[in-house]
N, C-alpha and C positions, 0 to 999 in steps of 0.2 A: 748197585753201589750207592752208598750214602754220601751226603755232601761233605763229610769229614774225611773221606778217603781221597788220596791224591793219585794222579796218573802220571807216570814217568814216561815221557816220549823221547826216544832216541832217534836222531836223524843223521844219516851219513849222506853227504851230498858230494857228488862228483862234478866239480865245476869245470867250465871250459878253460882253455889255455889263456884266455883273457882275464888276468887276475883282477884288474880294475872292475870289469863287469861283474865278476863273481863277488867282489866286495860290496858293490852297490846292491846286488841281489840279497846278499846276507843282511845288510843294513836294513833294507826294506822289510824283509821277512821278520827279523828280530824286533822291529818296531811294532809289529802287530801283537806280540806276546802279551803285553800289559793290557791290551784291549780285551783280551779273553781270560785275564786272571793268571796268565802264565809268567814264568820267569826263566831266564837262562841260568842254568846251574853250572855249566862247564862249557868252555870253548876249547877245542883241541885243533891243532894245526899239523899238517903233514910235514915231512922232513924238508920239503922245498918251500915251506912258509905259507903254503896255501891254507886258507881257513877251513876248518872242519868243526862244526858245532855239534854238541850233544845236549 
């Protein structure tokens, strides 16, 4: 792969029932993206409002 090619990574994360803990985890992980040249393209949430990122 050359440096001008992008990689699309999709993550489905099944979080615990503790929504606050899940939000803290999501915030911590997403904060690492820019460190590695990544960016969040889309964030999806389930029907009950829990976060789901892609």
